[in-house]
DODRENFI-523711 format. One record per atom (N, C-alpha, C): x, y, z; atom name; residue number from 1. Coordinates in steps of 0.001 Angstrom, whole numbers, padded with zeros to 6 digits. Example, Ala and Ser with C-alpha at 12.3 -4.5 7.8 and 13.67 -1.06 7.14 Angstrom:
residues 2
pt xx=013190	yy=-005690	zz=007800	atom=N	seq=1;
pt xx=012300	yy=-004500	zz=007800	atom=CA	seq=1;
pt xx=013200	yy=-003300	zz=007800	atom=C	seq=1;
pt xx=012850	yy=-002250	zz=007080	atom=N	seq=2;
pt xx=013670	yy=-001060	zz=007140	atom=CA	seq=2;
pt xx=012900	yy=000030	zz=007870	atom=C	seq=2;
END
This chain:
residues 83
pt xx=-016778	yy=-026418	zz=013943	atom=N	seq=1;
pt xx=-016497	yy=-025199	zz=014675	atom=CA	seq=1;
pt xx=-014977	yy=-025045	zz=014810	atom=C	seq=1;
pt xx=-014504	yy=-023837	zz=014667	atom=N	seq=2;
pt xx=-013090	yy=-023526	zz=014767	atom=CA	seq=2;
pt xx=-012633	yy=-023650	zz=016224	atom=C	seq=2;
pt xx=-011512	yy=-024318	zz=016427	atom=N	seq=3;
pt xx=-010971	yy=-024471	zz=017777	atom=CA	seq=3;
pt xx=-009764	yy=-023547	zz=017953	atom=C	seq=3;
pt xx=-009401	yy=-023247	zz=019202	atom=N	seq=4;
pt xx=-008195	yy=-022446	zz=019425	atom=CA	seq=4;
pt xx=-006950	yy=-023087	zz=018808	atom=C	seq=4;
pt xx=-006825	yy=-024408	zz=018898	atom=N	seq=5;
pt xx=-005663	yy=-025083	zz=018318	atom=CA	seq=5;
pt xx=-005621	yy=-024939	zz=016800	atom=C	seq=5;
pt xx=-006784	yy=-025023	zz=016161	atom=N	seq=6;
pt xx=-006827	yy=-024867	zz=014701	atom=CA	seq=6;
pt xx=-006434	yy=-023448	zz=014310	atom=C	seq=6;
pt xx=-006950	yy=-022460	zz=015028	atom=N	seq=7;
pt xx=-006604	yy=-021068	zz=014740	atom=CA	seq=7;
pt xx=-005108	yy=-020848	zz=014960	atom=C	seq=7;
pt xx=-004573	yy=-021413	zz=016020	atom=N	seq=8;
pt xx=-003136	yy=-021332	zz=016292	atom=CA	seq=8;
pt xx=-002350	yy=-021921	zz=015129	atom=C	seq=8;
pt xx=-002773	yy=-023078	zz=014626	atom=N	seq=9;
pt xx=-002088	yy=-023714	zz=013504	atom=CA	seq=9;
pt xx=-002143	yy=-022857	zz=012249	atom=C	seq=9;
pt xx=-003273	yy=-022193	zz=011992	atom=N	seq=10;
pt xx=-003387	yy=-021291	zz=010842	atom=CA	seq=10;
pt xx=-002356	yy=-020168	zz=010943	atom=C	seq=10;
pt xx=-002232	yy=-019583	zz=012128	atom=N	seq=11;
pt xx=-001306	yy=-018457	zz=012314	atom=CA	seq=11;
pt xx=000135	yy=-018935	zz=012159	atom=C	seq=11;
pt xx=000479	yy=-020042	zz=012813	atom=N	seq=12;
pt xx=001845	yy=-020568	zz=012769	atom=CA	seq=12;
pt xx=002247	yy=-020971	zz=011350	atom=C	seq=12;
pt xx=001308	yy=-021446	zz=010562	atom=N	seq=13;
pt xx=001606	yy=-021858	zz=009188	atom=CA	seq=13;
pt xx=002008	yy=-020674	zz=008309	atom=C	seq=13;
pt xx=001544	yy=-019475	zz=008651	atom=N	seq=14;
pt xx=001788	yy=-018316	zz=007798	atom=CA	seq=14;
pt xx=002702	yy=-017269	zz=008432	atom=C	seq=14;
pt xx=003035	yy=-017454	zz=009709	atom=N	seq=15;
pt xx=003791	yy=-016433	zz=010425	atom=CA	seq=15;
pt xx=004751	yy=-017122	zz=011396	atom=C	seq=15;
pt xx=006054	yy=-016869	zz=011285	atom=N	seq=16;
pt xx=006978	yy=-017507	zz=012225	atom=CA	seq=16;
pt xx=006743	yy=-016965	zz=013630	atom=C	seq=16;
pt xx=006457	yy=-017855	zz=014554	atom=N	seq=17;
pt xx=006130	yy=-017451	zz=015922	atom=CA	seq=17;
pt xx=007142	yy=-018007	zz=016907	atom=C	seq=17;
pt xx=007678	yy=-017119	zz=017745	atom=N	seq=18;
pt xx=008561	yy=-017550	zz=018824	atom=CA	seq=18;
pt xx=007728	yy=-018026	zz=020015	atom=C	seq=18;
pt xx=006510	yy=-017521	zz=020110	atom=N	seq=19;
pt xx=005581	yy=-017891	zz=021184	atom=CA	seq=19;
pt xx=004177	yy=-017574	zz=020697	atom=C	seq=19;
pt xx=003237	yy=-018442	zz=020995	atom=N	seq=20;
pt xx=001840	yy=-018175	zz=020634	atom=CA	seq=20;
pt xx=000925	yy=-018912	zz=021599	atom=C	seq=20;
pt xx=-000080	yy=-018217	zz=022056	atom=N	seq=21;
pt xx=-001144	yy=-018790	zz=022878	atom=CA	seq=21;
pt xx=-002460	yy=-018341	zz=022267	atom=C	seq=21;
pt xx=-003395	yy=-019260	zz=022113	atom=N	seq=22;
pt xx=-004716	yy=-018924	zz=021586	atom=CA	seq=22;
pt xx=-005766	yy=-019573	zz=022482	atom=C	seq=22;
pt xx=-006727	yy=-018773	zz=022920	atom=N	seq=23;
pt xx=-007854	yy=-019264	zz=023707	atom=CA	seq=23;
pt xx=-009122	yy=-018813	zz=023006	atom=C	seq=23;
pt xx=-010216	yy=-019510	zz=023262	atom=N	seq=24;
pt xx=-011468	yy=-019075	zz=022673	atom=CA	seq=24;
pt xx=-012556	yy=-020109	zz=022797	atom=C	seq=24;
pt xx=-013756	yy=-019708	zz=022370	atom=N	seq=25;
pt xx=-014946	yy=-020547	zz=022509	atom=CA	seq=25;
pt xx=-015506	yy=-021021	zz=021177	atom=C	seq=25;
pt xx=-014744	yy=-020846	zz=020098	atom=N	seq=26;
pt xx=-015224	yy=-021266	zz=018791	atom=CA	seq=26;
pt xx=-015660	yy=-020105	zz=017919	atom=C	seq=26;
pt xx=-015987	yy=-018973	zz=018543	atom=N	seq=27;
pt xx=-016340	yy=-017775	zz=017786	atom=CA	seq=27;
pt xx=-015485	yy=-016581	zz=018191	atom=C	seq=27;
pt xx=-015237	yy=-016445	zz=019471	atom=N	seq=28;
pt xx=-014446	yy=-015341	zz=020000	atom=CA	seq=28;
pt xx=-013110	yy=-015896	zz=020487	atom=C	seq=28;
pt xx=-012022	yy=-015292	zz=019994	atom=N	seq=29;
pt xx=-010695	yy=-015794	zz=020311	atom=CA	seq=29;
pt xx=-009814	yy=-014677	zz=020864	atom=C	seq=29;
pt xx=-008873	yy=-015093	zz=021701	atom=N	seq=30;
pt xx=-007874	yy=-014192	zz=022252	atom=CA	seq=30;
pt xx=-006508	yy=-014821	zz=022011	atom=C	seq=30;
pt xx=-005587	yy=-014061	zz=021437	atom=N	seq=31;
pt xx=-004274	yy=-014601	zz=021109	atom=CA	seq=31;
pt xx=-003159	yy=-013689	zz=021603	atom=C	seq=31;
pt xx=-002089	yy=-014309	zz=022054	atom=N	seq=32;
pt xx=-000829	yy=-013629	zz=022344	atom=CA	seq=32;
pt xx=000179	yy=-014202	zz=021358	atom=C	seq=32;
pt xx=000764	yy=-013326	zz=020551	atom=N	seq=33;
pt xx=001628	yy=-013778	zz=019460	atom=CA	seq=33;
pt xx=002956	yy=-013025	zz=019523	atom=C	seq=33;
pt xx=004049	yy=-013774	zz=019509	atom=N	seq=34;
pt xx=005392	yy=-013202	zz=019477	atom=CA	seq=34;
pt xx=006043	yy=-013648	zz=018172	atom=C	seq=34;
pt xx=006446	yy=-012677	zz=017356	atom=N	seq=35;
pt xx=007055	yy=-013008	zz=016069	atom=CA	seq=35;
pt xx=008144	yy=-012002	zz=015722	atom=C	seq=35;
pt xx=009228	yy=-012500	zz=015154	atom=N	seq=36;
pt xx=010303	yy=-011617	zz=014698	atom=CA	seq=36;
pt xx=009823	yy=-010696	zz=013575	atom=C	seq=36;
pt xx=008757	yy=-011085	zz=012891	atom=N	seq=37;
pt xx=008223	yy=-010247	zz=011808	atom=CA	seq=37;
pt xx=007596	yy=-008950	zz=012339	atom=C	seq=37;
pt xx=007378	yy=-008876	zz=013641	atom=N	seq=38;
pt xx=006786	yy=-007678	zz=014237	atom=CA	seq=38;
pt xx=007834	yy=-006626	zz=014590	atom=C	seq=38;
pt xx=009097	yy=-006990	zz=014459	atom=N	seq=39;
pt xx=010180	yy=-006080	zz=014829	atom=CA	seq=39;
pt xx=010062	yy=-004763	zz=014064	atom=C	seq=39;
pt xx=010018	yy=-003661	zz=014790	atom=N	seq=40;
pt xx=009971	yy=-002334	zz=014176	atom=CA	seq=40;
pt xx=008605	yy=-001911	zz=013666	atom=C	seq=40;
pt xx=007589	yy=-002758	zz=013800	atom=N	seq=41;
pt xx=006250	yy=-002414	zz=013322	atom=CA	seq=41;
pt xx=005404	yy=-001857	zz=014451	atom=C	seq=41;
pt xx=004508	yy=-000947	zz=014117	atom=N	seq=42;
pt xx=003548	yy=-000445	zz=015102	atom=CA	seq=42;
pt xx=002578	yy=-001569	zz=015455	atom=C	seq=42;
pt xx=001852	yy=-001402	zz=016547	atom=N	seq=43;
pt xx=000885	yy=-002416	zz=016959	atom=CA	seq=43;
pt xx=-000144	yy=-002650	zz=015852	atom=C	seq=43;
pt xx=-000577	yy=-001599	zz=015205	atom=N	seq=44;
pt xx=-001568	yy=-001732	zz=014124	atom=CA	seq=44;
pt xx=-000987	yy=-002566	zz=012981	atom=C	seq=44;
pt xx=000252	yy=-002285	zz=012605	atom=N	seq=45;
pt xx=000897	yy=-003049	zz=011525	atom=CA	seq=45;
pt xx=001092	yy=-004512	zz=011938	atom=C	seq=45;
pt xx=001408	yy=-004754	zz=013208	atom=N	seq=46;
pt xx=001554	yy=-006121	zz=013693	atom=CA	seq=46;
pt xx=000232	yy=-006866	zz=013554	atom=C	seq=46;
pt xx=-000854	yy=-006224	zz=013965	atom=N	seq=47;
pt xx=-002182	yy=-006856	zz=013877	atom=CA	seq=47;
pt xx=-002565	yy=-007090	zz=012422	atom=C	seq=47;
pt xx=-002252	yy=-006129	zz=011560	atom=N	seq=48;
pt xx=-002548	yy=-006300	zz=010134	atom=CA	seq=48;
pt xx=-001786	yy=-007491	zz=009561	atom=C	seq=48;
pt xx=-000580	yy=-007727	zz=010071	atom=N	seq=49;
pt xx=000211	yy=-008877	zz=009604	atom=CA	seq=49;
pt xx=-000475	yy=-010193	zz=009986	atom=C	seq=49;
pt xx=-001052	yy=-010245	zz=011183	atom=N	seq=50;
pt xx=-001783	yy=-011445	zz=011602	atom=CA	seq=50;
pt xx=-003036	yy=-011621	zz=010748	atom=C	seq=50;
pt xx=-003780	yy=-010532	zz=010525	atom=N	seq=51;
pt xx=-004981	yy=-010613	zz=009684	atom=CA	seq=51;
pt xx=-004619	yy=-011092	zz=008278	atom=C	seq=51;
pt xx=-003496	yy=-010605	zz=007747	atom=N	seq=52;
pt xx=-003057	yy=-011043	zz=006417	atom=CA	seq=52;
pt xx=-002708	yy=-012531	zz=006434	atom=C	seq=52;
pt xx=-002102	yy=-012994	zz=007520	atom=N	seq=53;
pt xx=-001762	yy=-014415	zz=007634	atom=CA	seq=53;
pt xx=-003022	yy=-015275	zz=007628	atom=C	seq=53;
pt xx=-004079	yy=-014772	zz=008230	atom=N	seq=54;
pt xx=-005334	yy=-015530	zz=008282	atom=CA	seq=54;
pt xx=-006156	yy=-015396	zz=007008	atom=C	seq=54;
pt xx=-005950	yy=-014325	zz=006270	atom=N	seq=55;
pt xx=-006629	yy=-014126	zz=004992	atom=CA	seq=55;
pt xx=-008139	yy=-014216	zz=005087	atom=C	seq=55;
pt xx=-008756	yy=-014971	zz=004182	atom=N	seq=56;
pt xx=-010208	yy=-015083	zz=004110	atom=CA	seq=56;
pt xx=-010815	yy=-015776	zz=005325	atom=C	seq=56;
pt xx=-009987	yy=-016460	zz=006098	atom=N	seq=57;
pt xx=-010510	yy=-017114	zz=007308	atom=CA	seq=57;
pt xx=-011080	yy=-016085	zz=008287	atom=C	seq=57;
pt xx=-010537	yy=-014860	zz=008247	atom=N	seq=58;
pt xx=-011061	yy=-013809	zz=009130	atom=CA	seq=58;
pt xx=-012513	yy=-013491	zz=008790	atom=C	seq=58;
pt xx=-012874	yy=-013634	zz=007541	atom=N	seq=59;
pt xx=-014251	yy=-013358	zz=007124	atom=CA	seq=59;
pt xx=-015148	yy=-014562	zz=007317	atom=C	seq=59;
pt xx=-014595	yy=-015742	zz=007054	atom=N	seq=60;
pt xx=-015423	yy=-016943	zz=007015	atom=CA	seq=60;
pt xx=-015495	yy=-017704	zz=008336	atom=C	seq=60;
pt xx=-014377	yy=-017835	zz=009049	atom=N	seq=61;
pt xx=-014330	yy=-018726	zz=010205	atom=CA	seq=61;
pt xx=-014211	yy=-018013	zz=011548	atom=C	seq=61;
pt xx=-013526	yy=-016872	zz=011569	atom=N	seq=62;
pt xx=-013241	yy=-016195	zz=012834	atom=CA	seq=62;
pt xx=-014240	yy=-015056	zz=013033	atom=C	seq=62;
pt xx=-015070	yy=-015178	zz=014062	atom=N	seq=63;
pt xx=-016049	yy=-014124	zz=014342	atom=CA	seq=63;
pt xx=-015366	yy=-012916	zz=014983	atom=C	seq=63;
pt xx=-014513	yy=-013163	zz=015970	atom=N	seq=64;
pt xx=-013816	yy=-012075	zz=016650	atom=CA	seq=64;
pt xx=-012458	yy=-012566	zz=017128	atom=C	seq=64;
pt xx=-011437	yy=-011730	zz=016933	atom=N	seq=65;
pt xx=-010092	yy=-012065	zz=017378	atom=CA	seq=65;
pt xx=-009500	yy=-010850	zz=018079	atom=C	seq=65;
pt xx=-009239	yy=-011011	zz=019355	atom=N	seq=66;
pt xx=-008536	yy=-010003	zz=020138	atom=CA	seq=66;
pt xx=-007117	yy=-010504	zz=020304	atom=C	seq=66;
pt xx=-006145	yy=-009636	zz=020133	atom=N	seq=67;
pt xx=-004779	yy=-010129	zz=020218	atom=CA	seq=67;
pt xx=-003838	yy=-009114	zz=020842	atom=C	seq=67;
pt xx=-002776	yy=-009665	zz=021418	atom=N	seq=68;
pt xx=-001630	yy=-008889	zz=021865	atom=CA	seq=68;
pt xx=-000459	yy=-009422	zz=021067	atom=C	seq=68;
pt xx=000263	yy=-008520	zz=020426	atom=N	seq=69;
pt xx=001376	yy=-008930	zz=019582	atom=CA	seq=69;
pt xx=002658	yy=-008279	zz=020092	atom=C	seq=69;
pt xx=003760	yy=-009014	zz=019973	atom=N	seq=70;
pt xx=005051	yy=-008550	zz=020462	atom=CA	seq=70;
pt xx=006160	yy=-009035	zz=019545	atom=C	seq=70;
pt xx=007206	yy=-008209	zz=019406	atom=N	seq=71;
pt xx=008449	yy=-008715	zz=018836	atom=CA	seq=71;
pt xx=009120	yy=-009523	zz=019946	atom=C	seq=71;
pt xx=010096	yy=-010362	zz=019620	atom=N	seq=72;
pt xx=010783	yy=-011111	zz=020683	atom=CA	seq=72;
pt xx=011390	yy=-010201	zz=021760	atom=C	seq=72;
pt xx=011915	yy=-009047	zz=021354	atom=N	seq=73;
pt xx=012499	yy=-008113	zz=022315	atom=CA	seq=73;
pt xx=011424	yy=-007524	zz=023234	atom=C	seq=73;
pt xx=010277	yy=-007153	zz=022658	atom=N	seq=74;
pt xx=009177	yy=-006632	zz=023467	atom=CA	seq=74;
pt xx=008683	yy=-007693	zz=024445	atom=C	seq=74;
pt xx=008583	yy=-008934	zz=023985	atom=N	seq=75;
pt xx=008119	yy=-010033	zz=024817	atom=CA	seq=75;
pt xx=009097	yy=-010276	zz=025969	atom=C	seq=75;
pt xx=010412	yy=-010283	zz=025658	atom=N	seq=76;
pt xx=011416	yy=-010496	zz=026699	atom=CA	seq=76;
pt xx=011329	yy=-009409	zz=027767	atom=C	seq=76;
pt xx=011100	yy=-008166	zz=027348	atom=N	seq=77;
pt xx=010974	yy=-007077	zz=028306	atom=CA	seq=77;
pt xx=009722	yy=-007244	zz=029159	atom=C	seq=77;
pt xx=008627	yy=-007683	zz=028530	atom=N	seq=78;
pt xx=007372	yy=-007881	zz=029267	atom=CA	seq=78;
pt xx=007504	yy=-009015	zz=030263	atom=C	seq=78;
pt xx=008035	yy=-010137	zz=029825	atom=N	seq=79;
pt xx=008193	yy=-011303	zz=030687	atom=CA	seq=79;
pt xx=009176	yy=-010984	zz=031820	atom=C	seq=79;
pt xx=010234	yy=-010269	zz=031485	atom=N	seq=80;
pt xx=011230	yy=-009899	zz=032492	atom=CA	seq=80;
pt xx=010671	yy=-008973	zz=033550	atom=C	seq=80;
pt xx=009734	yy=-008100	zz=033153	atom=N	seq=81;
pt xx=009157	yy=-007156	zz=034119	atom=CA	seq=81;
pt xx=008121	yy=-007825	zz=035003	atom=C	seq=81;
pt xx=007660	yy=-009020	zz=034639	atom=N	seq=82;
pt xx=006673	yy=-009739	zz=035459	atom=CA	seq=82;
pt xx=007339	yy=-010639	zz=036492	atom=C	seq=82;
pt xx=008662	yy=-010798	zz=036420	atom=N	seq=83;
pt xx=009360	yy=-011716	zz=037313	atom=CA	seq=83;
pt xx=009750	yy=-011053	zz=038560	atom=C	seq=83;
END
């Protein structure tokens, strides 16, 4: 069964991440991903970049993935507004 740590490792191996958190139960996962590769991309394009990083694993291993994606600047603004 796929673990959150394994899914996190798959993403990190294919996408440079400044911050990443992955939670889940083996079939349904939730991820927060911060990557410089998201700079200037729409949310849809950011999510497509993660799906591309996972490739065929999205079909074979991951039943459901909900995610929030941010560029480092977006993340800094979000974290700063929570303080």
